[in-house]
N, C-alpha and C positions, 0 to 999 in steps of 0.2 A: 484612623482618620487620615485621608490622603488629600493633599492640595495640588490642584492642577492649574497652571498659569493659563488665563483666558484673555487677558488684555492689559492695557496700560492707561493710566489717567492722563488725559491731554489738557484738561482745564478744571478749575474749581470755581464755583459761583457761591459766594458766601450767603447771598439771599436768593433762593431759599435753601441753601446747603445742598447743592447738586454737584455731582462729579460727572464730567464728560469723559467717557471711556471709549477707547478704540479697541474693539475686539480683534486681537491679532492672532490668537491661538485656539479659540474655541467659542462655544455658544453659552448663553445664559438665559435663565427663565425666571419669572416671578416665583418666589418661594425658595429659590436657591440660597444656600449659605455661602457668603463670600468673605474673603480675607484681603484687605487692602494693606499693603506693606511697602514701606519706603524708609528713607534715612531717618525721618522723625515721625513716621506714621505707622500705626499698628491697630487696625480696626477689624473686628469681625462683626458681621451683621447679616440679616436676612434681606433679600431683595424684595421690596414691597411694591415697586412699580418700575417700569422701564419705559422710556420715551425715545422715539426716533423722529426727528424733525417735529417736535412738539405733539406728536400723536402717540397715545398709549398703546403698547404692544405687550403680549404675554411672553414672547420669546424673541431673542435676537441672536443671529448667527455670526460666525467669523466674518470679519470684513465690515461689520456695521459700526457706526458711531452712535453711541447711546448716551442717554442721561439717566442717572439714578439718584435718588435722594440718599444722602449719607448722614450718619448721626454725628459726625465730627469732621473737622477740616482735613482735606487730603491735598496732595500736591502733585503738580505735573511730574511725570516719570515714575510715580508710585506704581507698583505692580499689583494686578488684581488676580486673585486666585479663587477658583471654585473649590469649596470644601466638599469632598465626597465622603459620605458616611460609610 
């Protein structure tokens, strides 16, 4: 199993538990497994939905600012990795 950095968390919204992520190094799609890692963050989950400007999309590419639901709190500057099987 390999992890590839795709982005960085820019904001966290407690209600409804959404992370704003800047895709700096790669793309992401619904169904991908991701790992969000930081100083006090360590979450692995599957991407269930992606939003850009409040519109749902199936995939987002490098350079996009996206929002995804997360199962736990994340923090700005946490790194987002795509888990490749």
